[in-house]
N, C-alpha and C positions, 0 to 999 in steps of 0.2 A: 168325450163329453161336449166339448165345444163344437165339434164337427155336426153332432147329432141336433145340437141346439140350432145351429144354422142352417141346417137342411129343414128343421122344422119351420122356420122363420120365412124361409122359401116359400112354404105352402100357403101362407097369408090366411091363416085360420085365426080370424079375431078371438075365438072362444081360448085357445091356449096361447096367444101372442104375448100377453103380460107376463105369464109365468116364464115363456121361454126368453123374454128379454131380461127378466130377473135372474135366471140360470145363467144366461151368457155374461153378465156382469160379475157373479159368482164364479163362474168358470176362470175368467181373466185375472181375478184376485187369486185365486187358488195358484195361477200360473205365475204369479208376483209381477203381472205387467198392472200395475196400479194406475198408471197413466192412462191406458185404455179402458180399464173399469170405471174410472173417474168420468172420463168422456161419455162412454154409454150410459152411465148412471143420470149424468147432466140431461142427456137426450131424453132417457126413460121419464125424468122428472115433468120435462115439458110437455108429455103426452099424458101423465097421470101425476098431477100436481099434488093432490089430496094423499098420496100414500106416504104416511108418517113414517114407516119403517125404511123406505127407501130414502127419505131425506136425512133420517139419521145415519144410513149408510154411507150416503154421499158425504156427509161430515166428517165421517171416519176416513173416507178415501181421500179427502182432500189433506189429511195430516200424513199422508204416506208418500 
């Protein structure tokens, strides 16, 4: 799944970019790589600061 997300992000399609970034964070979380998921989540929130769901996810990841 992570490979598919990375491939999709390389296409630079703004329409799907936000969802792909979200899915990449979830994929790292499911892999148990909370540090990478937290880092990507912080980057995501720079681009989409009004996403309250991701802000909650970031708070969760900071505890892992």
